[in-house]
Phi, psi and omega in degrees: 000150168235142176254116182270121181256153173298134182299337181265008182298132175292159184302326182293328177291319178296314181298325181295320179292316179300316180298319181296319179295312185289329177290343178263010177086014180262159175263125181252133180234116181273126179233115181260110178265184180286322186250349180201162175250131182237138173245115177278129180245116182249125180156205182291114183298327181296321181291331179294319185294340183257012185266349180069033182295329185301334184262002179285146181304132176090348182278125177270315181198160174243118190240125176286142174253118187277336181287151181292333175269117189266301189287332180267000180290149176295339177292336184278332184231133179274110182102188182259134178285148175240127181253127180265124178242105189062237177259009182258134176259128178251117185117177183075211183278336183284149176252120184269135175250123175244132184206158180151177183286160176301315183228145171286125183247308180215161175301319181299317180298314185288321179293322177295317179296316181299315179297320182292313183288327176297316181297334181267359174109002178287147179248347183231129179264126177258151176184128183271132176250331175246113188245092175286106185254158178298321179259134178291349182265355178281163179303125187258001177099160182270357178056231189297324177298322176296322178295321177298316180296315178302313181296316181296317180295319180295317180296323180300325185247010177068040181251151168279170185227151173218139177214154180277139172246151188239347180198182184294323181293315179293329176298311181300320180289314184297326183298342179280347189234332191245166180266337180213141176256151180246132170263116183286169184303321183287345180253008185303328179249027170276085194295326177296320178292320177299317180295320179295319177296322177299317180289331181294328175081004179276153173304145183224135175261113185256108180279147178288139179295162184304321182232024185280139170285166179298322180293319178297322177298313179291328176292327174296319176297325179297324177302317180291313182297326182293344176266007175099006182256112180264357184276062186250131174242125179274142180231115173278121184231021179091149179238161182277125177228191180281352183290138182245351181284339177239160181298314175222182175248115181289118181265085181291338177296337180295331183297299179292329181294310181293324178293336176281338182266331188228153178274355184286147175291150182235127175243167183234139176251093183285343182289306179287334181294324184251324182074009182227127182305319185292343181261348183298317180297304180303320181287331175296313181294321178295322180296319178297316179296329181281351176110012179299146179271356180178174178226147171237113191238138178277124180228129181230137179304326179221082185306327182292344179252004183298142179284342174204145174059030178296329182293341180246006181266141176273151170281163177304323180293319179293321180292323179299316178295317180298319180301322177295319178294321179299318180299322180293315179292320179300317179297325181292332180253017173078027178246157178245144176247000000 
């Protein structure tokens, strides 16, 4: 259920509704939009109907939400949510560019990458410090030292940062260095980790699972939102299908479909979705045309020397050209980069 409040309601009226909900054993989540104030009530629907909320001061209506995902549903929030990551806004009219190497390798590599992506218009620097790989013999990341390098490079060029966390310990460490944490595809249904990220209150980039339906993806976001964290950005990064020519299959239909179901911003990762450098550009442009709120692209100063995912990473020159093409498509669909 959501309780729609008058936008002009004084704080005491809002507090009274929240108190009534929580005293009845329900979880209340306050969402302040531009045109209305909404209180999400999660719990026994029967108890809500007998509370007399409709007659409380400031209450406009009590509306049931039929979808299983409540707080991230478009019914809960009027309009599109905008998530602020450092000084970068993801959502709204602006198109956010996130770029950087798959993994932090050396200070020289990260400073070169940061300078290159900043020059091409990116506002968020990506870099992995904890690398859960398919093979235990692959490069596993520099962990906290990698986070220090990522943070230093970002500060040098005025960029925000995002990195993947894989467990509670890495979450605790990452929060000391980055502006946004990423939940990878393999952890999308790690519910304890989702709840911990929700309680942490930091912006979170939630990648779609390898074989997750759109509803399962949104339910994962609901776990984060139910802990009080509304700063969620959804990331379509391709799903596993029978196709073998690409690393995954980029489901571009998910962008407009999920945006019709949820108020959360949606970005696309064309690098992991395709696994091929030659496809990153076309899929980036297609994602912008489909309505994505941003892109997260792998860029490495020397892709041929990358310790992981070099085959899908763009060089600085390739990313610069792509950024120009992105601006042209964005302008055609009414977005700004």
